[in-house]
N, C-alpha and C positions, 0 to 999 in steps of 0.2 A: 663454585657451584651457583652462588647467588648472582654473580655477574652474568653467567650464562643464561639464567632465567630472565634477568632484566633485559639482556640483549634480545632474546627470543620474544619477549613481551613487546618491546619497542618496535621490533621488526614487524610483528603482527599488527600493531596499532598503525604504524606508518603505511602498511600495505592497504588497510581499510580506508584510510584518509585519502590516499593518493588516487584511488580508483574512482571516486566520485559516485559510488553507488553500486559497485560490482561485487563486493565481498559479502557473502551471506554468512550471518552469524548463527541464526537459529530459526527453526520453524515452530509454529504454534503447536500446542498439544490438544487442539480442539477437535480432534477426530482425524482419522487417516485420510479420508477423501478431501475434506474441506481444508484442513491445515497443511496438507502437503503442498510445498511450493511457495508458501508465504515466508519470505525472507526479509530481513532488515539489516541495514548497514550499521556501522559504528555510529554514524551520525543520526540514527533514529528514523530513517526513511524506510517505509515498508513497500514491498513489491509483490506482485503475483501476475502470472500470465494465464489468461483464459483462452481455451481453444474455440473461441466464437468471435463473430464480427463485433465491431465497436458499439453498435446500438444496444445490444443485449446487456453488456455490463453497465452501460450508461443508465438504462432504465432501472436495472437492479440496484445500482448505486443510489439513485435518487429515491427509490422506494425504501432502501435500507436506512438512508439518512433520515427520512421522515419517520420511520419506525423507531429509530434511536433518539428522536426528538432533537436532531441537529438541523439547524436552519440553513437552507441554501441561500447564499448571498449572490453568487454568480454562476451561470451555466452557459458556457460559450464554446463554440467550435472553431478551430482553425483548419487549415488544409490537411494537416497530418495528425492533429491531436484534438482532444476534447478536454476542456478544463472546467472543473467544478471547484468553487470556493465555498466553504461552509463555516458556520460559527457555532461553537458550543461553549458556554461559560467563558473561560479565559483562554480558549483555544481557537486559533484560526486553522482550519483544515484545508489543505490544498490537495486536490485529487486530479491526477492527469491520466487520461486514457489514450494510449498510443497504439496504432495499428501497424505492427511490422509487416503483416500480410493481411489479405482480405478476411482470413478466418482465424486470426490471432490478435488478441488485445492484451496489452501490458498495462497493468494498473499500478500507479505509483501514488502513495499516500504519505503526506507529511502533516503531522499535527503540531503546530507551533504553539508553545505556551509562553505567555508573558514576553512577547516579542519573537525575534527570529532565532535566538540563540539556544533556547531550551526546547527540546522535542519530547513529545509524549508517544513513544514507540508502541506502548500497549494499546492506546486508543487507535493509532493508525493501523495496527495489526488487526484489532477487533473489527474495524470497519471493513477490512478486506475479508475477514472470515465471515462476517454477517452478509456481505455482498455475495460471496460464493454460495452461501446457503440460499439466499434469495434467488440467485441465478439458477441453482439446481432445482428449486421449486418451480420456477418459471419454465424451465426446459422440460421437466418431467410432466407438466400439465399440458403440454402440446399433444395433439392427437397423433 
């Protein structure tokens, strides 16, 4: 019985590592609307897809980082992605906004602690949750 459980565990772990970001482990419990769809992988990378164009999550992210007292180090755009790098205490936070379609933006957040090997999934997830709340507030304020 113990061998079977070990094999199942190892298969699960190997599946999460091989995918490079596709295996969702858990969603946050910060509310049904906001927390739904916030996933993170075994490697501590958090993801969420928003049904809006890239500029709206970008501005919401920058506003959220400011509110959370996380300093933006770099904010740059490439042809298909928008990259934001921020710093908080001993964490370097990498945020990527990718637009699979004109009206869909996928947010990827990695909070690196003490180098590149240790990840803070809780901080990455909280940035996404707070950004979703900021985005909801911005969209509901429109006429």
